[in-house]
N, C-alpha and C positions, 0 to 999 in steps of 0.2 A: 504493500500500500504506500502511496505517496504521502509525504509530509505536507501539511497545510498550516497556514499562519492563523493564529487565534489570539484573542485578547483575554488575559486572565487578571484577576485581582491579586496583586502582590502583597498588599497590606492595606490596613484601614485605620482611621482615627476619628475621634470625636471630641467635642467639648460641650459639657453640660453646665450651663450657668449655675452659679452658686445660690442665687436667690430663689427660694421656693415660694410660690404664691398659691395659696389654697383658695377654694371657692368662697370660704368665709371672708376672705379679704375683700370681696365685692359687696358685702352686706351694707356698707355705708354709701354705695354709689346710688345716684339717681338716674334711672333709665328712662329713655324716651323712645317712642316709635318713629318710623321714618317720616311721618307727617308732622313731627314736632310736638306731638301730644305726649304728656307724661304717662307712663304705663300705670294702670290702676291696680296692678297686683303687688302684693308685698314682696320684698326682695327675697325672702326665704323661699317663697313659692317659685319665683322666677329662676332662682339659682338651682332649686331642686329639679325643676323641669329641664333646665339646661343640662344638668348632670345625667339625667336619665336618657336624654337623647344623644348627647355627645360622648358620654362615658368619661368625661374629663373631671377629675377630682382636684388636680393641681397642675401647675405648669412652672417652667423656669424662666426667669428674667435675668438679663445681664445687670451687673452693677453699673453705676453711673460713669465709671471711669473707662468703660469698654465700648467699642463700636464693632460693627459687623466684620470689618477687615481684621480686627484683633482676634476675634474668636475663630475666624477662618484660618488665621495663622496657627492658632493653637491646635486645631484639628489637623491641619496640613503637617505640622511638625510631628504629631502623633503618628500619622500615616507613614511618613518617611521613615521614622524610627521602626515602626512595625514591619515595613517592607525591607528594612535594613539596606537602604540604597543611599547613594550620594545625591543630594538635591541638584548638583551641577549636571547630572546626567539626564534630567528631565527635558523632554522635548516641548511639552506644553504644560501650562498651568491654566486650568479653566475654572473660573469661580462663578457659580450660579447664585444669583440673588435677585432682588426686585426693587430695593429701595436705597441701595448704596450705603454709605456710612451716615448714620444719623446720631448726632451728639445729644446727650441728655440735656445740655444747657442751651442748645440751639438746634431744635428739631427740624432741620432742613436736609434734604438728601444731597450727599456729596458723591459725585461720580468721577471727578478728575483729581488725581490720576485714578485709573480704574482700580477696583479692589484687587484684581489679580496682580497688578503692578505693585500695589502696597504689600500684598502677601509675599511676592517674590523678593521685594526689598527686605521685609522682616526676616525672611529665611536666609538672607545673605547670599542669594544665588547671583553670581556675576556673569554667568554664561549668556551671551547675547542671543544664542540660538535656542534658549528656553523662552518660548513665546507665551506671553501671559495676556489673557483677555477675559472679559466678562460675558456672561450669558443670562440675560433676563428673559425668562420663558414661563413665568408663573411658577406654581408649586412643582411643575414637571421639569423645572430647569436643571436640577442635578442629574436626573436620569437622561435628559437630552444631552448633557455634557458627556455622559458615559457613552452614549450613542455616537457622538462626534469623535470621541477618543477612539472608539472601535474602528471608525472609518479611517482615521489617521494611521492606526496600527495595521489594519488589514491591507491598506494601500502601500505599506512599506515606508511611509513618511514619518513614522515615529516608532520608538522603542518603549518609551515610558511616558505616561501622561498622568498628571495629578488633577483630579476632578473634585472640587469642593462645593458643598452647598452650605450657605450660611445666611442667617437672617436675624434681625432684632425687631420682631413685629410689635414688641411692647412699646416701641417708639412711635408707632403709627396707629395705635389703638384709640378709638374714641371712648373715653370713660363713661359716656352716656349711651352707648350702644351695647346691648346684651350680647351681640355676636362677638364683641371684642374679648369676651371671656375664653373664646376658643384659642386665641393666638398666644404664641410663646416664642422664645428665643433659643437658638442653638446652632451648632455647626458640626458637619461631618465630612469626611473625605476618604477617597480611595486612591491608590496607585494602580493604574492599569498598565500591564506590561505585555510585550510580544513574546509568543512562544510558538513552537511548531509541534504538531502532533499528527499521528496517523489516524486517530479517532477524534471526533468532535469534543472539544472541551472549552471552557470559558464561555464567552458570549456566543450563543448559537444563533440568535435571531433577535430582531427588534422591530417595533411598529410605532409609528407616530401619526397622529391626526390633529388638525387644527380646525376649530369651529368658530370662526370670527364673523358670523352673520348675526343672527338674533342673540347669540350667546356672548358676543364680544364684550359686553359690559356687565355681565352678571357679577363680576368683581371689578371694582373701580375705585377711584379716589373721589371723596366728596367732603363737604363740611360736616361738622358735628350735628347729631340729631337734636341736640339741645339748642333751641333758637336763641337763647341768651348766653351762649358760650363766650361771646365777646371776642372772637378771633376768626379770621378766614382760613385758618390752618386746615389742611386737608388730612383726612383719615381714610383708612381702608374700609370699604363698604362691600356688602355681599348680599345678593339675592339668593339666600340659602335654599329655599324650597325649589326654585327654578334650577339651580345648579344640581341639587340632589336628584330631581326627576330626570334630567338629561344625562347625568353621570351614570345613573342606573341603567339607562338604555344603551349608552355608548361604550362605557369602560369595559364591561364584561366581554363585549364582542372584540374590542381591540386586543384584550389579553388573549382571547381564544385565537385570534389571527396570529399573534406572536408565537403562541405555542405551536400552532399548525405550521408556521414558517420554519420552525425548528424540527419539523417532522415528528412531532410528539402529540399526545393527547393528555387530558387532565390527569389521567391515571399515572402518567410518567412524571408528574410534578410533586416534589416533596414538601416545598414551602412556597407560600405566596407572601411576598413582602410588598405591602401596598402603602402609598402615601397616607400618613396618619391625619386624615382630614376630619373624620367624624366617626365614632364607633358604630353608630347605627348605619351610616352610609357604607362603610367598609364591609360590614357584615352582609348588607343587602347586595353589594356588588359581588361578593364571593358566592353567595347563594345563587344569584342569577348566573354567574359563570358556570357553576355546576349544572344548573338547569339547562344551559345551552348544550350540554352533553347528555341531557336526558336523565340526570342524576338528582335525586332529592336529598340524599344523605352526604354530608361532607365529613371527611376524616377529622378526628380531633387534633388539635395543636398544629394545624397546617398554616395558620395565619398568626404569626407573632404580632403583638400590639404593644405600643408604649404610650398611647395617647392618654391613658388614665392618669399618668404621673408626669408626662413631658408635654402634653398639649400638642397643638399644631404649630410647628415651627417652619412651615412652608417647605422650601427646598432642602431644609436640614433634616426633615423627618426620616427620609429613606436612608441616607448615608449613616445617620446616627443609629437607626434601627439595625442596619446591616453590621455596623461596628460592634454593637452590643451582642448581636447574634453570633458573629464570627468569633468573638472572644468569650463565648459561653457565659454571658452576663444576663441572660433572660431566663426566667423560670419556665420550665416545661418545654424549652426549645434548645436543641444542641445541634452543632454542625456535624454533618456526616460527609466525609470525603467521597466524591463520586456521585453525590445527590444532585438533583436539578431543582433550581428555584426560579421563580418569576418575580420580577420587579414591575410595579405599575404605579402610575401617578396621573393626577388630573389637576389642572389649575387654571389660573387667569389666562384668558385669551380667546376661547377656551382651548387649552392644549392638553392632549392625552397621549401617553406613551407607555410602552411596555418593553421589557428585555427578558429573554430566556437565557439563563446562565447555568452551566454545569460546573460544579466545584471540582477542580482537578483532584485526582487521587493522590498525586504527589506534586509538589512545587519544585 
């Protein structure tokens, strides 16, 4: 058999912010509806309903001295050490994010220089052939960075690529919007490397779709729901129900297409790692995925989740989840060499993607 070129994960890293924010920390908030009317429910009822739907009990926020590029650097450094490589040998550094660096004392997005350039600087990498760039692609950004890295590696244009997902959503949360309780901060990273093999390993297939028609603005930036907020500052806003309904229709099919592109069926998948958007939504997506194969029953422990204690950190959820999974830091979930996993994400745009990945038996 002939040797073919594949992309495999050489190492991973993550940074979990040190501030833990529980649901009780929102009891003093005053919540408003989209029309500017104050919600007439008591906060304990609002928060209890929120927890039942999303599964979120707590989330992590960065401390005031940190910005997104800082925690991206922490995750990158961890991944480089995990992979045991020299950062100077990296061909690309791709940083997925959506809001740039937002300082606690001046909450405006900074995009110049790029966050990737800032991370490369912090890592002390001087190689001019290490190309650093940013990728804004909604919550699906980190996985799209992995897909781009696979293209670079498969084409022979790269040997090693660092892909980071980092976000500080706490800096763009409207304190008067109950949806803001979903959002969190965090960073995760992987090093993808080139290898050759007679049998398929690493990234086997991927799929991406964008729905920028009627769904383009289900996630957008807008003013506070509080009409007396006193500032024209913009916050992240979401049409949650509309996103949920369309994600449930589209995401399972995109995942199935990705599995089929790898020449597999759902029975050949050991774990499904999905963007930690909403516990109820993720469970519904998985159930619908199995239904597409005519299956009602799902195997236990196929979908590791971190949303209950880490919240939704956008592009950081998947790489953080993978890092915890790869390092056996998740209860009831352990890595088995030779097993096959599927990554999937959906986010602003609306962008949806999936990757089928076979864990090598040996590195």
